[in-house]
C-alpha positions as CSV (number, residue, x, y, z in Angstrom):
1,M,0.5,52.8,-67.5
2,A,-0.8,49.6,-69.0
3,E,-1.8,47.7,-65.8
4,G,-5.5,46.9,-65.9
5,T,-5.8,47.6,-69.7
6,D,-6.4,45.4,-72.7
7,R,-2.7,45.5,-73.8
8,P,0.6,44.4,-72.3
9,Y,2.9,46.6,-70.3
10,V,5.5,47.7,-72.9
11,L,9.2,48.3,-72.2
12,C,11.4,49.6,-75.0
13,H,14.8,48.0,-74.4
14,M,17.7,49.4,-76.5
15,T,21.4,50.1,-76.6
16,T,22.5,53.5,-78.0
17,S,25.7,55.6,-78.3
18,V,25.9,58.8,-76.3
19,D,24.5,60.6,-79.3
20,G,21.4,58.4,-79.4
21,R,22.3,56.2,-82.4
22,I,21.6,52.5,-82.6
23,K,24.0,51.0,-85.2
24,V,26.0,49.2,-82.5
25,R,27.9,46.9,-84.8
26,R,30.3,49.6,-86.0
27,W,31.4,50.8,-82.6
28,T,34.8,49.1,-82.3
29,T,35.9,50.8,-79.1
30,V,33.3,49.0,-77.0
31,D,31.4,45.8,-76.9
32,A,27.9,47.3,-77.1
33,D,26.1,44.0,-76.8
34,S,28.0,42.9,-73.7
35,H,25.1,43.7,-71.3
36,Y,22.1,43.5,-73.6
37,E,21.0,39.9,-73.1
38,E,21.7,40.0,-69.3
39,V,19.5,43.1,-68.9
40,H,16.9,41.6,-71.3
41,K,16.5,38.6,-68.9
42,R,16.4,40.9,-65.8
43,L,13.5,42.8,-67.3
44,G,11.3,39.7,-67.2
45,G,9.3,40.0,-70.3
46,D,6.7,37.4,-71.5
47,A,7.6,38.3,-75.0
48,W,10.0,40.3,-77.2
49,M,9.3,42.1,-80.4
50,C,11.6,43.1,-83.3
51,G,11.2,44.3,-86.9
52,R,12.0,42.6,-90.2
53,I,15.7,43.5,-90.3
54,T,16.4,41.8,-87.0
55,M,14.1,38.9,-87.5
56,Q,15.2,38.2,-91.1
57,G,18.4,36.5,-89.8
58,Y,16.3,34.0,-87.8
59,A,14.0,33.3,-90.7
60,D,16.9,32.8,-93.1
61,S,18.4,30.1,-90.9
62,A,15.1,28.1,-90.8
63,K,14.8,24.7,-92.3
64,P,12.5,24.6,-95.3
65,L,9.1,23.1,-95.0
66,A,9.0,19.4,-95.7
67,S,6.0,20.0,-98.0
68,V,4.5,23.1,-99.5
69,P,0.8,23.4,-98.6
70,P,-1.6,23.2,-101.5
71,E,-3.2,26.3,-103.0
72,V,-6.5,26.1,-101.2
73,P,-8.5,29.0,-99.7
74,V,-7.1,30.2,-96.3
75,S,-9.0,32.0,-93.6
76,R,-7.7,35.5,-93.3
77,E,-8.2,35.5,-89.6
78,D,-5.7,35.3,-86.7
79,H,-4.0,31.9,-86.3
80,V,-2.9,30.7,-82.9
81,A,-0.6,27.7,-83.2
82,R,0.5,27.6,-79.6
83,T,-0.5,29.1,-76.2
84,E,1.2,28.9,-72.8
85,A,4.6,29.0,-74.3
86,P,7.5,29.9,-72.0
87,G,8.0,33.0,-74.1
88,Y,7.1,34.6,-77.4
89,A,9.2,36.0,-80.2
90,V,7.0,38.6,-82.0
91,A,8.1,39.4,-85.6
92,L,6.8,42.5,-87.3
93,D,6.3,41.8,-91.0
94,A,3.8,44.2,-92.6
95,R,4.1,42.8,-96.1
96,G,4.4,39.1,-95.1
97,A,7.7,38.9,-96.8
98,M,9.6,36.6,-94.5
99,D,9.6,32.8,-95.0
100,W,10.0,31.1,-91.6
101,G,10.0,27.6,-93.1
102,A,9.7,25.0,-90.4
103,R,11.1,27.3,-87.6
104,N,8.4,28.1,-85.1
105,E,10.6,29.1,-82.1
106,I,13.7,31.1,-81.2
107,E,15.5,29.6,-78.3
108,G,12.3,28.2,-76.9
109,D,10.2,31.3,-77.6
110,H,7.2,30.6,-79.9
111,V,7.2,32.7,-83.1
112,V,4.2,35.0,-83.6
113,V,4.2,37.0,-86.8
114,V,2.4,40.4,-86.9
115,T,1.4,41.2,-90.4
116,T,-1.3,43.1,-92.3
117,G,-3.7,42.8,-95.2
118,Q,-0.7,42.9,-97.5
119,A,0.2,39.3,-96.6
120,S,-0.7,36.9,-99.4
121,D,-2.8,33.8,-98.9
122,D,0.3,31.7,-99.8
123,R,2.3,33.3,-97.0
124,L,-0.5,32.6,-94.5
125,R,-0.7,29.0,-95.6
126,R,3.0,28.6,-95.2
127,L,3.0,30.1,-91.7
128,R,0.2,27.7,-90.7
129,A,2.2,24.8,-92.2
130,G,5.4,25.9,-90.4
131,G,3.7,26.0,-87.0
132,Q,4.0,29.8,-86.5
133,S,1.2,31.9,-85.1
134,Y,0.2,35.1,-86.9
135,I,-2.1,38.0,-86.3
136,L,-3.4,40.5,-88.7
137,A,-3.3,44.1,-87.6
138,G,-3.9,46.8,-90.2
139,E,-4.5,46.9,-93.9
140,R,-1.0,48.1,-95.1
141,A,0.9,49.4,-92.1
142,V,0.9,47.7,-88.7
143,D,-1.8,49.0,-86.3
144,F,0.3,48.7,-83.2
145,A,-2.6,49.4,-80.8
146,L,-4.6,46.5,-82.3
147,A,-1.6,44.2,-82.4
148,L,-0.9,44.7,-78.7
149,T,-4.5,44.1,-77.8
150,K,-4.4,40.8,-79.8
151,L,-1.1,39.7,-78.3
152,K,-2.6,40.0,-74.8
153,A,-6.0,38.5,-75.7
154,L,-4.8,35.6,-77.7
155,F,-1.5,34.7,-76.0
156,G,-1.8,36.1,-72.5
157,I,1.2,38.4,-73.0
158,E,1.3,40.8,-70.0
159,R,4.9,42.3,-70.4
160,L,6.4,43.0,-73.8
161,L,9.9,44.0,-74.6
162,V,10.1,46.1,-77.8
163,E,13.6,45.9,-79.3
164,G,13.0,47.4,-82.7
165,G,14.5,50.0,-84.9
166,G,14.0,53.7,-84.6
167,R,10.8,53.8,-86.7
168,I,9.1,51.0,-84.7
169,N,10.1,52.5,-81.4
170,G,9.0,56.0,-82.6
171,S,5.7,54.9,-84.0
172,M,4.8,53.1,-80.7
173,L,6.0,56.1,-78.6
174,K,3.9,58.5,-80.7
175,A,0.9,56.3,-80.3
176,G,1.3,56.3,-76.5
177,L,2.1,52.6,-76.3
178,V,5.5,52.7,-74.6
179,D,5.3,52.6,-70.8
180,E,9.0,52.3,-69.9
181,L,12.4,52.8,-71.5
182,S,15.3,50.5,-70.6
183,L,18.4,52.2,-72.1
184,L,21.9,50.9,-72.2
185,L,24.0,54.0,-72.9
186,A,27.3,52.8,-74.4
187,P,30.5,54.9,-74.1
188,A,30.7,55.5,-77.9
189,V,30.0,58.3,-80.3
190,D,28.5,57.4,-83.7
191,G,28.0,60.9,-85.3
192,V,27.0,59.7,-88.8
193,L,24.2,61.9,-90.3
194,G,21.1,59.9,-91.2
195,T,21.9,57.0,-88.9
196,P,18.7,55.6,-87.2
197,A,18.1,57.0,-83.7
198,L,16.5,55.5,-80.7
199,F,13.1,57.0,-81.7
200,D,12.4,58.1,-85.3
201,F,9.1,59.1,-86.9
202,E,7.8,61.1,-89.8
203,G,6.8,64.7,-89.1
204,G,8.1,68.2,-88.5
205,E,8.8,70.2,-85.4
206,G,5.2,70.1,-84.4
207,D,5.4,66.4,-84.0
208,S,8.1,66.4,-81.4
209,M,7.5,64.3,-78.3
210,G,9.5,66.7,-76.2
211,S,6.3,68.4,-75.0
212,R,4.1,65.4,-75.1
213,R,5.9,62.7,-73.1
214,R,7.5,63.0,-69.6
215,L,10.3,60.7,-68.8
216,T,11.0,60.0,-65.1
217,R,14.2,58.2,-64.2
218,T,13.5,55.2,-62.0
219,A,16.9,53.5,-61.9
220,C,20.6,54.1,-62.9
221,E,23.2,51.3,-62.8
222,P,26.7,51.8,-64.1
223,F,28.9,49.0,-65.4
224,E,32.7,48.8,-65.2
225,D,33.2,49.2,-69.0
226,G,31.5,52.6,-68.9
227,T,28.1,51.5,-70.0
228,V,25.2,52.9,-68.0
229,W,21.8,51.2,-67.6
230,L,19.0,53.8,-67.3
231,R,15.4,53.2,-66.8
232,Y,12.6,55.8,-67.3
233,R,8.9,55.7,-66.8
234,I,7.1,57.3,-69.7
235,E,3.9,59.2,-69.2
236,P,1.8,61.6,-71.4
237,V,2.0,65.3,-70.5
238,G,-1.3,66.8,-69.4
């Protein structure tokens, strides 16, 4: 559990089919998003975090910067543009590929970009000019433990909702950084081989979390459309 530690309490909040797949847009027999935002609000997070695929749509809709910052040296240190925001939208962008333009919030939640040493000086300058915050965590791949520590220390985030893809969720679970699972189980079957699952990570059978993480159900709430909201506490074994 994260209480009393240097990182936020982390809840992984996701919708899956009954076979554990997360490509909700192609399930035409059910409105897989119908309860997602409602439950998101009920979970009471200070911040929510998604990967590049989800966040790209928000970045693409941003207004361009009124002026492009000059090519002057930029400090490659964390940049805090705003604190005490009502909420934070945390965007994972290891390569620093997304251009946020002048958009520094999503529905009132301040944008914080988590990037790595791969981000160019030009991208960091543009983030500063656009009013976004950013933190550097890792050289090429995101160091999730470091990122979480910085999110708490710099922004005061105590409760973080992780709403990523299977690789993000899997990497954080494997690192022991997920405290709770909030799962909306939709009455649909995907069944397509190779489709991302709730938790995905590289490795063979020896890397299975089945013997390393214990899930204890803490709540179960059915909805009239057949969706079931399940909550599990996640703890290491041994």
